[in-house]
GUTI-156303 format. One record per residue (C-alpha): chain; residue number from 1; residue in three letters; x, y, z. Coordinates in nm, 2 decimals. Example, Ala and Ser with C-alpha at 12.3 -4.5 7.8 and 13.67 -1.06 7.14 Angstrom:
GUTI-156303
<'A' 1 'ala' <1.23 -0.45 0.78>>;
<'A' 2 'ser' <1.37 -0.11 0.71>>;
end
This chain:
GUTI-156303
<'A' 1 'met' <-2.34 -0.52 -1.29>>;
<'A' 2 'ala' <-2.26 -0.40 -0.94>>;
<'A' 3 'lys' <-2.25 -0.03 -0.87>>;
<'A' 4 'lys' <-2.03 0.18 -0.64>>;
<'A' 5 'ser' <-2.21 0.44 -0.44>>;
<'A' 6 'tyr' <-2.14 0.73 -0.21>>;
<'A' 7 'val' <-2.39 0.91 0.02>>;
<'A' 8 'ile' <-2.34 1.27 0.15>>;
<'A' 9 'asn' <-2.56 1.42 0.42>>;
<'A' 10 'cys' <-2.61 1.77 0.28>>;
<'A' 11 'gly' <-2.94 1.89 0.43>>;
<'A' 12 'ser' <-3.09 2.18 0.23>>;
<'A' 13 'arg' <-2.77 2.22 0.02>>;
<'A' 14 'cys' <-2.81 1.89 -0.17>>;
<'A' 15 'gln' <-2.94 2.04 -0.49>>;
<'A' 16 'glu' <-2.66 2.31 -0.50>>;
<'A' 17 'leu' <-2.41 2.03 -0.43>>;
<'A' 18 'leu' <-2.54 1.81 -0.71>>;
<'A' 19 'glu' <-2.52 2.10 -0.96>>;
<'A' 20 'arg' <-2.16 2.17 -0.86>>;
<'A' 21 'ile' <-2.06 1.81 -0.88>>;
<'A' 22 'ser' <-2.23 1.78 -1.22>>;
<'A' 23 'glu' <-2.04 2.08 -1.35>>;
<'A' 24 'glu' <-1.70 1.96 -1.23>>;
<'A' 25 'ile' <-1.74 1.58 -1.28>>;
<'A' 26 'pro' <-1.97 1.54 -1.57>>;
<'A' 27 'gly' <-2.15 1.23 -1.71>>;
<'A' 28 'phe' <-2.03 0.92 -1.52>>;
<'A' 29 'phe' <-2.28 0.88 -1.24>>;
<'A' 30 'ser' <-2.65 0.88 -1.14>>;
<'A' 31 'ala' <-2.77 1.08 -0.85>>;
<'A' 32 'ser' <-3.07 1.10 -0.62>>;
<'A' 33 'ile' <-3.17 1.33 -0.34>>;
<'A' 34 'ser' <-3.37 1.20 -0.05>>;
<'A' 35 'gly' <-3.42 1.31 0.31>>;
<'A' 36 'gly' <-3.13 1.56 0.31>>;
<'A' 37 'ser' <-2.89 1.31 0.16>>;
<'A' 38 'leu' <-2.74 1.29 -0.19>>;
<'A' 39 'arg' <-2.67 0.95 -0.32>>;
<'A' 40 'ile' <-2.42 0.92 -0.61>>;
<'A' 41 'glu' <-2.38 0.58 -0.79>>;
<'A' 42 'phe' <-2.11 0.49 -1.03>>;
<'A' 43 'asp' <-2.11 0.19 -1.27>>;
<'A' 44 'glu' <-1.86 -0.07 -1.18>>;
<'A' 45 'thr' <-1.69 -0.02 -1.52>>;
<'A' 46 'tyr' <-1.61 0.34 -1.44>>;
<'A' 47 'ile' <-1.24 0.38 -1.39>>;
<'A' 48 'gly' <-1.14 0.64 -1.14>>;
<'A' 49 'ala' <-1.44 0.62 -0.91>>;
<'A' 50 'arg' <-1.21 0.65 -0.60>>;
<'A' 51 'glu' <-1.06 0.98 -0.74>>;
<'A' 52 'ala' <-1.41 1.10 -0.83>>;
<'A' 53 'ile' <-1.53 1.04 -0.47>>;
<'A' 54 'asp' <-1.23 1.23 -0.34>>;
<'A' 55 'ala' <-1.32 1.52 -0.57>>;
<'A' 56 'ile' <-1.68 1.50 -0.46>>;
<'A' 57 'lys' <-1.57 1.51 -0.09>>;
<'A' 58 'glu' <-1.37 1.82 -0.15>>;
<'A' 59 'ile' <-1.66 1.99 -0.33>>;
<'A' 60 'ala' <-1.89 1.89 -0.04>>;
<'A' 61 'arg' <-1.65 2.03 0.22>>;
<'A' 62 'glu' <-1.63 2.35 0.03>>;
<'A' 63 'ile' <-2.00 2.40 -0.01>>;
<'A' 64 'leu' <-2.10 2.27 0.33>>;
<'A' 65 'ala' <-1.83 2.47 0.51>>;
<'A' 66 'gln' <-2.02 2.79 0.41>>;
<'A' 67 'val' <-2.30 2.68 0.64>>;
<'A' 68 'arg' <-2.09 2.58 0.93>>;
<'A' 69 'ser' <-2.00 2.91 1.10>>;
<'A' 70 'ser' <-2.16 2.77 1.42>>;
<'A' 71 'ala' <-2.12 2.43 1.57>>;
<'A' 72 'ser' <-2.37 2.15 1.51>>;
<'A' 73 'arg' <-2.45 1.85 1.73>>;
<'A' 74 'ile' <-2.37 1.52 1.55>>;
<'A' 75 'pro' <-2.47 1.19 1.72>>;
<'A' 76 'val' <-2.18 0.96 1.79>>;
<'A' 77 'lys' <-2.42 0.67 1.69>>;
<'A' 78 'leu' <-2.46 0.82 1.34>>;
<'A' 79 'ile' <-2.08 0.82 1.29>>;
<'A' 80 'gln' <-2.05 0.47 1.44>>;
<'A' 81 'lys' <-2.32 0.34 1.20>>;
<'A' 82 'arg' <-2.14 0.50 0.90>>;
<'A' 83 'ile' <-1.79 0.36 0.98>>;
<'A' 84 'gly' <-1.92 0.02 1.10>>;
<'A' 85 'ala' <-1.69 0.04 1.40>>;
<'A' 86 'pro' <-1.67 0.21 1.75>>;
<'A' 87 'val' <-1.59 0.58 1.74>>;
<'A' 88 'ile' <-1.27 0.66 1.93>>;
<'A' 89 'leu' <-1.35 1.01 2.05>>;
<'A' 90 'glu' <-1.03 1.15 2.20>>;
<'A' 91 'pro' <-0.83 1.13 1.88>>;
<'A' 92 'leu' <-1.12 1.24 1.67>>;
<'A' 93 'ile' <-1.17 1.56 1.88>>;
<'A' 94 'glu' <-0.79 1.62 1.87>>;
<'A' 95 'ile' <-0.77 1.59 1.49>>;
<'A' 96 'leu' <-1.08 1.81 1.44>>;
<'A' 97 'arg' <-0.91 2.08 1.65>>;
<'A' 98 'leu' <-0.58 2.03 1.46>>;
<'A' 99 'arg' <-0.77 2.10 1.14>>;
<'A' 100 'gly' <-0.90 2.43 1.28>>;
<'A' 101 'his' <-1.26 2.32 1.38>>;
<'A' 102 'arg' <-1.42 2.38 1.72>>;
<'A' 103 'ala' <-1.49 2.03 1.86>>;
<'A' 104 'glu' <-1.62 1.90 2.19>>;
<'A' 105 'ala' <-1.77 1.56 2.29>>;
<'A' 106 'ser' <-2.07 1.56 2.52>>;
<'A' 107 'ser' <-2.32 1.29 2.62>>;
<'A' 108 'gly' <-2.34 1.09 2.30>>;
<'A' 109 'tyr' <-2.28 1.39 2.06>>;
<'A' 110 'ile' <-1.99 1.56 1.90>>;
<'A' 111 'glu' <-2.04 1.94 1.89>>;
<'A' 112 'thr' <-1.82 2.07 1.60>>;
<'A' 113 'thr' <-1.80 2.31 1.31>>;
<'A' 114 'ala' <-1.68 2.02 1.09>>;
<'A' 115 'gly' <-1.92 1.84 0.86>>;
<'A' 116 'val' <-2.04 1.48 0.89>>;
<'A' 117 'glu' <-1.84 1.36 0.59>>;
<'A' 118 'glu' <-1.51 1.50 0.73>>;
<'A' 119 'ile' <-1.59 1.34 1.07>>;
<'A' 120 'val' <-1.67 1.00 0.91>>;
<'A' 121 'asp' <-1.34 1.02 0.71>>;
<'A' 122 'ile' <-1.14 1.10 1.02>>;
<'A' 123 'ala' <-1.32 0.83 1.23>>;
<'A' 124 'met' <-1.25 0.57 0.96>>;
<'A' 125 'ala' <-0.88 0.66 0.95>>;
<'A' 126 'ile' <-0.86 0.65 1.33>>;
<'A' 127 'ser' <-1.02 0.30 1.33>>;
<'A' 128 'arg' <-0.77 0.18 1.07>>;
<'A' 129 'cys' <-0.47 0.33 1.26>>;
<'A' 130 'ala' <-0.59 0.18 1.60>>;
<'A' 131 'glu' <-0.61 -0.16 1.43>>;
<'A' 132 'glu' <-0.24 -0.13 1.32>>;
<'A' 133 'met' <-0.12 -0.02 1.66>>;
<'A' 134 'pro' <0.13 -0.25 1.85>>;
<'A' 135 'arg' <-0.04 -0.20 2.18>>;
<'A' 136 'glu' <0.19 -0.41 2.39>>;
<'A' 137 'ile' <0.50 -0.19 2.34>>;
<'A' 138 'leu' <0.35 0.15 2.38>>;
<'A' 139 'thr' <0.20 0.35 2.67>>;
<'A' 140 'pro' <-0.16 0.46 2.64>>;
<'A' 141 'thr' <-0.05 0.82 2.58>>;
<'A' 142 'ala' <0.19 0.71 2.31>>;
<'A' 143 'arg' <-0.08 0.50 2.14>>;
<'A' 144 'arg' <-0.32 0.79 2.14>>;
<'A' 145 'ser' <-0.06 1.04 2.00>>;
<'A' 146 'ile' <0.05 0.79 1.73>>;
<'A' 147 'val' <-0.31 0.73 1.63>>;
<'A' 148 'val' <-0.37 1.10 1.60>>;
<'A' 149 'leu' <-0.07 1.14 1.38>>;
<'A' 150 'cys' <-0.14 0.84 1.17>>;
<'A' 151 'ala' <-0.50 0.95 1.10>>;
<'A' 152 'his' <-0.42 1.32 1.06>>;
<'A' 153 'tyr' <-0.14 1.27 0.81>>;
<'A' 154 'asp' <-0.26 0.94 0.65>>;
<'A' 155 'ile' <0.07 0.78 0.73>>;
<'A' 156 'gly' <0.10 0.42 0.86>>;
<'A' 157 'val' <0.16 0.35 1.23>>;
<'A' 158 'glu' <0.50 0.18 1.16>>;
<'A' 159 'his' <0.62 0.48 0.97>>;
<'A' 160 'ile' <0.51 0.72 1.24>>;
<'A' 161 'ile' <0.69 0.51 1.51>>;
<'A' 162 'lys' <1.00 0.50 1.29>>;
<'A' 163 'ile' <1.00 0.88 1.25>>;
<'A' 164 'leu' <0.96 0.93 1.63>>;
<'A' 165 'glu' <1.23 0.68 1.71>>;
<'A' 166 'glu' <1.47 0.85 1.47>>;
<'A' 167 'arg' <1.40 1.18 1.63>>;
<'A' 168 'gly' <1.45 1.04 1.98>>;
<'A' 169 'val' <1.10 1.13 2.09>>;
<'A' 170 'leu' <1.00 0.78 2.21>>;
<'A' 171 'thr' <1.14 0.71 2.56>>;
<'A' 172 'arg' <1.16 0.38 2.75>>;
<'A' 173 'glu' <0.92 0.40 3.05>>;
<'A' 174 'pro' <0.94 0.19 3.37>>;
<'A' 175 'gly' <0.79 -0.14 3.28>>;
<'A' 176 'gly' <0.96 -0.14 2.94>>;
<'A' 177 'arg' <0.69 0.03 2.73>>;
<'A' 178 'leu' <0.77 0.32 2.50>>;
<'A' 179 'gly' <0.63 0.66 2.59>>;
<'A' 180 'ile' <0.61 1.01 2.44>>;
<'A' 181 'arg' <0.70 1.32 2.65>>;
<'A' 182 'val' <0.62 1.60 2.41>>;
<'A' 183 'asp' <0.28 1.75 2.32>>;
<'A' 184 'ile' <0.09 1.69 1.99>>;
<'A' 185 'gln' <0.20 2.03 1.84>>;
<'A' 186 'glu' <0.57 1.93 1.88>>;
<'A' 187 'leu' <0.49 1.58 1.73>>;
<'A' 188 'lys' <0.32 1.75 1.44>>;
<'A' 189 'arg' <0.64 1.96 1.37>>;
<'A' 190 'ile' <0.85 1.65 1.39>>;
<'A' 191 'val' <0.63 1.46 1.14>>;
<'A' 192 'glu' <0.60 1.76 0.90>>;
<'A' 193 'gly' <0.97 1.81 0.91>>;
<'A' 194 'ser' <1.06 1.45 0.81>>;
end
């Protein structure tokens, strides 16, 4: 029978993380720690693996956040390998900042207070949103802003565009493309208010 697995890079906190996961989500997985990573495997028959993985991510964020008072350097290649797609840095850095993390991109690294798992989740969401993007009708700035909103709020691109159209935020630019003339903070308020 096939198994579903989830890997967390947790460094020296793997044992603590495993103990906490075992307390809160008992008896449905096998786990192993190797090289600073915790691998959790679920039997294919287990119903609710997706929910369990979400709960595990939350536990990992909580425990690993205690370690992250200072920024760490995370290789972009590591993130790219984990998501299986190119990393789109500008929206990733923007979302990390919107979530309250310090974040900078420099020479193949992301310097941030966020953990690898959170970065991977955001990068995957950005990749999905970028694939949904109707490039031909939007300016580059509008595309970037919509990708940030889509990934940050986990809302589809079409729905974000509809919200922005209803609020009159999208404007027709010379050349016929739609642009956005407000900053990301104002766009956040618009999406949160709808």
